[in-house]
C-alpha positions in Angstrom: 14.3 4.9 -18.1 17.1 6.0 -15.7 15.9 9.4 -15.0 12.0 8.1 -15.0 12.7 5.4 -12.4 12.6 6.7 -8.5 11.0 4.5 -6.3 11.2 0.3 -6.2 9.1 -1.9 -4.2 11.1 -5.0 -3.2 8.7 -7.7 -1.7 10.1 -9.8 1.0 6.7 -11.6 2.5 5.8 -11.5 5.8 7.6 -15.2 6.6 4.8 -17.0 7.5 5.8 -19.8 5.9 9.3 -19.9 7.4 10.6 -22.3 9.8 11.4 -20.3 13.0 11.2 -16.4 12.2 11.4 -14.6 8.7 14.6 -14.0 7.7 14.4 -12.4 4.2 12.9 -9.2 5.6 16.0 -8.7 8.2 18.5 -9.6 5.2 16.9 -7.5 2.9 16.6 -4.1 5.3 20.4 -4.7 6.2 21.6 -4.5 3.1 19.5 -1.4 2.2 20.4 0.6 5.6 24.4 -0.2 4.3 23.4 1.1 0.7 21.6 4.6 2.2 25.0 4.8 4.5 27.1 4.4 1.2 24.9 7.0 -0.5 23.7 4.5 -3.1 20.0 5.0 -2.4 18.1 7.9 -0.8 15.9 6.1 1.6 13.4 3.3 2.2 10.9 2.4 4.4 8.5 -0.3 5.1 5.3 -0.1 2.7 3.0 -0.2 5.8 5.0 1.7 8.2 5.3 -1.1 10.5 8.0 -4.2 9.5 6.1 -6.6 11.7 3.1 -5.9 9.5 4.7 -5.5 6.2 5.6 -7.6 3.3 7.5 -5.0 1.1 9.8 -2.0 1.2 9.5 1.4 -0.9 13.2 2.1 -1.8 13.6 5.7 -2.8 16.5 5.5 -5.6 18.7 8.4 -6.0 18.1 10.6 -9.5 20.0 13.5 -11.0 17.8 15.6 -9.3 18.0 14.3 -5.6 22.1 13.6 -5.7 22.8 16.9 -4.3 20.1 16.1 -1.3 22.6 13.4 0.3 
């Protein structure tokens, strides 16, 4: 399974029902930036390219094949 899993979709929602502004999107994005900097993930992107229009993030995981690309 470890070698087969390359991407993960994290659904954070758009924050439409939050009081004030959306919070989860920012928290998850900050954590992913940190994980990328530490070499724990390969990269990530917002599913619909734009953070404000997207409710999900696609995370590209490091596999044995991509480990040397970091």
